[in-house]
C-alpha positions as CSV (number, residue, x, y, z in Angstrom):
1,X,0.0,0.0,0.0
2,X,1.0,3.6,-0.6
3,X,2.1,5.1,2.7
4,X,0.3,8.3,3.6
5,X,0.9,8.0,7.3
6,X,3.5,7.1,10.0
7,X,2.7,5.9,13.5
8,X,3.9,6.7,17.0
9,X,3.4,3.9,19.5
10,X,1.8,5.4,22.6
11,X,1.4,2.1,24.4
12,X,1.7,-1.6,23.7
13,X,4.0,-3.3,21.2
14,X,4.3,-3.7,17.5
15,X,6.4,-5.7,15.1
16,X,7.6,-5.0,11.6
17,X,7.3,-8.1,9.5
18,X,8.2,-9.1,6.0
19,X,5.4,-10.1,3.8
20,X,6.3,-13.8,4.5
21,X,6.0,-13.2,8.2
22,X,9.6,-12.9,9.4
23,X,10.0,-10.4,12.2
24,X,12.4,-7.6,11.1
25,X,12.0,-5.4,14.3
26,X,10.1,-4.9,17.4
27,X,9.0,-1.6,18.9
28,X,7.3,-0.4,22.0
29,X,6.0,2.8,23.6
30,X,7.6,6.0,22.2
31,X,8.7,4.4,18.9
32,X,7.9,5.8,15.5
33,X,7.3,3.3,12.7
34,X,6.5,3.6,9.0
35,X,8.4,6.8,8.6
36,X,10.5,5.9,5.6
37,X,7.6,5.2,3.3
38,X,5.6,8.1,4.9
39,X,8.4,10.6,4.1
40,X,9.1,9.2,0.7
41,X,5.4,8.7,-0.3
42,X,6.2,5.2,-1.5
43,X,4.6,1.8,-1.0
44,X,5.4,0.0,2.2
45,X,7.9,-2.8,2.1
46,X,6.8,-4.5,5.3
47,X,3.8,-4.9,7.6
48,X,3.2,-3.3,11.0
49,X,1.6,-5.8,13.3
50,X,0.3,-5.1,16.8
51,X,1.6,-7.8,19.1
52,X,0.2,-6.5,22.4
53,X,-2.8,-4.2,22.7
54,X,-1.5,-0.9,21.4
55,X,-2.6,2.7,21.1
56,X,-1.0,4.6,18.2
57,X,-0.9,8.1,17.0
58,X,-1.4,8.3,13.3
59,X,0.5,11.0,11.5
60,X,-1.0,11.8,8.1
61,X,0.7,13.7,5.3
62,X,-2.3,16.0,5.2
63,X,-2.0,16.8,8.9
64,X,1.8,17.4,8.6
65,X,1.2,19.9,5.7
66,X,-1.2,21.8,7.9
67,X,1.4,21.9,10.7
68,X,4.1,23.2,8.3
69,X,1.8,26.0,7.2
70,X,0.5,27.0,10.6
71,X,3.4,26.0,13.0
72,X,6.7,25.9,11.1
73,X,8.8,25.7,14.2
74,X,6.9,22.6,15.4
75,X,7.1,21.1,11.9
76,X,10.9,21.6,11.9
77,X,11.3,19.9,15.3
78,X,9.2,16.9,14.0
79,X,11.4,16.7,10.8
80,X,14.6,16.9,12.9
81,X,13.4,14.1,15.2
82,X,12.5,12.0,12.2
83,X,16.0,12.6,10.8
84,X,17.5,11.5,14.1
85,X,15.4,8.3,14.0
86,X,16.4,7.5,10.5
87,X,20.1,8.2,11.2
88,X,20.1,5.9,14.2
89,X,18.4,3.1,12.2
90,X,20.9,3.6,9.4
91,X,23.7,3.4,11.9
92,X,22.3,0.2,13.4
93,X,21.8,-1.4,9.9
94,X,25.3,-0.5,8.9
95,X,26.7,-2.0,12.1
96,X,24.7,-5.2,11.6
97,X,25.9,-5.5,8.0
98,X,29.5,-4.9,9.1
99,X,29.2,-7.6,11.8
100,X,27.7,-10.0,9.3
101,X,30.4,-9.5,6.7
102,X,33.5,-9.5,8.9
103,X,34.4,-13.2,8.3
104,X,34.2,-12.9,4.5
């Protein structure tokens, strides 16, 4: 599906799963998920599955455009935080790849 929203886990737990069902990641309270496809407006590459009753905040692109227009300072803080999240995930992925290729 085309991603028009990202999610912030307010309570509970979610997993990111490949289409075949393999678990790629687990997230709990305070985590943001679905942000890559949301920011790039591209189809999702995995499924978000609730594994324990969860409450999530849905961030739509339409809502974010309104925040940009009405509250640019808040919008810039949101974008900065999303950048930090993406940078940390890229760092972790790079580290995992490095660890998995050290014996080759």
